[in-house]
C-alpha positions as CSV (number, residue, x, y, z in Angstrom):
1,M,105.5,145.8,96.8
2,P,107.7,143.6,94.7
3,S,109.4,142.3,97.8
4,A,106.1,141.3,99.3
5,R,105.3,139.4,96.1
6,L,108.6,137.7,96.2
7,A,108.1,136.7,99.8
8,L,104.7,135.3,99.0
9,L,106.1,133.4,96.1
10,G,108.9,132.0,98.3
11,F,106.4,131.0,101.0
12,L,104.2,129.2,98.4
13,L,107.2,127.4,97.0
14,V,108.3,126.2,100.4
15,L,104.7,125.2,101.2
16,G,104.5,123.2,98.0
17,C,107.7,121.2,98.7
18,V,106.4,118.0,100.4
19,S,108.9,116.2,102.5
20,T,108.8,112.8,104.3
21,E,111.5,114.0,106.7
22,G,109.1,114.1,109.7
23,E,107.5,110.8,108.9
24,P,108.8,107.6,110.5
25,P,110.8,105.4,108.0
26,L,109.2,102.2,106.6
27,E,110.4,99.3,108.7
28,Y,111.2,96.0,107.1
29,A,112.6,92.6,108.1
30,C,115.7,91.2,106.6
31,N,113.7,88.4,104.9
32,D,111.1,90.8,103.5
33,L,110.8,91.9,99.9
34,V,110.5,95.6,99.4
35,V,109.4,96.7,96.0
36,I,108.0,99.5,93.9
37,G,105.0,98.2,92.0
38,R,101.3,98.1,91.5
39,V,98.6,96.1,93.2
40,R,95.8,94.2,91.4
41,T,92.9,92.9,93.6
42,L,91.8,89.4,92.7
43,T,89.5,88.3,95.6
44,E,87.8,89.6,98.8
45,T,86.8,87.6,101.8
46,A,85.0,89.6,104.6
47,L,86.2,88.9,108.1
48,D,83.3,87.6,110.1
49,D,84.1,89.5,113.4
50,P,81.2,91.4,114.9
51,S,83.6,93.5,117.0
52,D,85.5,94.7,113.9
53,I,83.9,98.1,113.4
54,L,86.1,98.7,110.3
55,R,84.6,95.7,108.6
56,R,88.0,94.5,107.3
57,S,88.4,91.9,104.5
58,V,91.2,89.6,103.4
59,W,92.2,90.6,99.9
60,G,93.8,88.2,97.4
61,L,96.3,90.3,95.5
62,E,98.7,90.3,92.6
63,I,101.8,92.5,93.0
64,R,103.3,93.6,89.7
65,I,106.9,94.4,90.5
66,K,108.6,97.3,88.7
67,R,111.7,97.5,90.9
68,V,113.1,95.5,93.8
69,I,114.5,97.8,96.6
70,H,115.4,95.0,99.1
71,G,115.3,91.2,98.9
72,A,115.2,89.0,95.9
73,D,112.5,87.5,93.8
74,A,113.0,86.9,90.1
75,R,109.3,87.0,89.3
76,A,107.7,90.1,87.8
77,V,104.4,89.3,89.4
78,V,103.9,87.7,92.9
79,P,100.8,86.6,94.8
80,A,100.0,88.3,98.1
81,V,97.3,88.7,100.7
82,G,96.5,91.8,102.6
83,V,94.0,92.8,105.3
84,S,92.3,96.1,105.2
85,H,88.9,97.8,105.3
86,A,89.0,98.9,101.7
87,S,90.3,97.6,98.4
88,I,93.9,98.8,97.6
89,R,94.0,101.1,94.7
90,G,95.6,99.7,91.6
91,D,96.2,102.9,89.6
92,A,99.4,104.2,91.4
93,D,102.9,103.0,91.9
94,M,103.5,102.0,95.6
95,M,106.4,101.1,97.8
96,I,105.3,97.8,99.2
97,V,106.8,95.8,102.1
98,L,106.0,92.1,101.6
99,S,106.7,89.3,104.1
100,P,107.0,85.7,102.8
101,T,104.2,83.4,103.8
102,A,104.7,79.7,104.8
103,Y,102.7,78.5,101.9
104,G,102.7,78.7,98.1
105,G,105.6,81.1,97.5
106,G,103.4,84.1,98.2
107,Y,103.6,87.1,100.4
108,E,101.7,89.1,103.0
109,V,101.5,92.8,102.7
110,R,103.0,94.4,105.8
111,T,102.7,98.0,104.6
112,L,102.5,100.1,101.5
113,N,102.7,103.7,100.5
114,V,101.7,105.5,97.4
115,M,104.8,106.9,95.6
116,D,103.5,110.4,95.2
117,V,106.0,111.2,97.9
118,R,108.7,108.6,98.1
119,P,108.7,107.0,101.5
120,R,111.9,106.7,103.5
121,L,113.1,103.2,104.3
122,A,114.7,102.4,107.6
123,S,118.5,102.5,107.4
124,H,118.7,98.7,108.0
125,C,116.4,95.7,108.2
126,T,115.2,94.1,111.5
127,A,116.0,90.5,112.2
128,T,112.4,89.2,111.9
129,S,109.0,90.3,110.7
130,D,106.5,91.1,113.4
131,G,103.6,90.6,111.0
132,P,101.5,93.1,109.2
133,T,101.3,96.7,110.4
């Protein structure tokens, strides 16, 4: 009976170990800024598209940078915009891929992942950004 308990305990330990090994890595362009930080929502503008069943909005955001992973920006807080169907949570650290915009020194959110399980980054950047994913 003790071996059955040990086997069950081992199974539960393995089951509890979450891995991102099977997940595709986060892609980023060479001119992108990849950070760990938190998002604060400032504004929302609904997209007026009757064919959009997700009812997405453009969100004006403030990204509070805790750590820069790739790229360079000396600011601790940067402006950004993102498009999604729901507000982005602000109570969790996230790995965020930001593409520079052509106006105002701000960024566009390409992708983000909550840091509960640290996402894997691609081994190298791509030449250009293909826009938000």
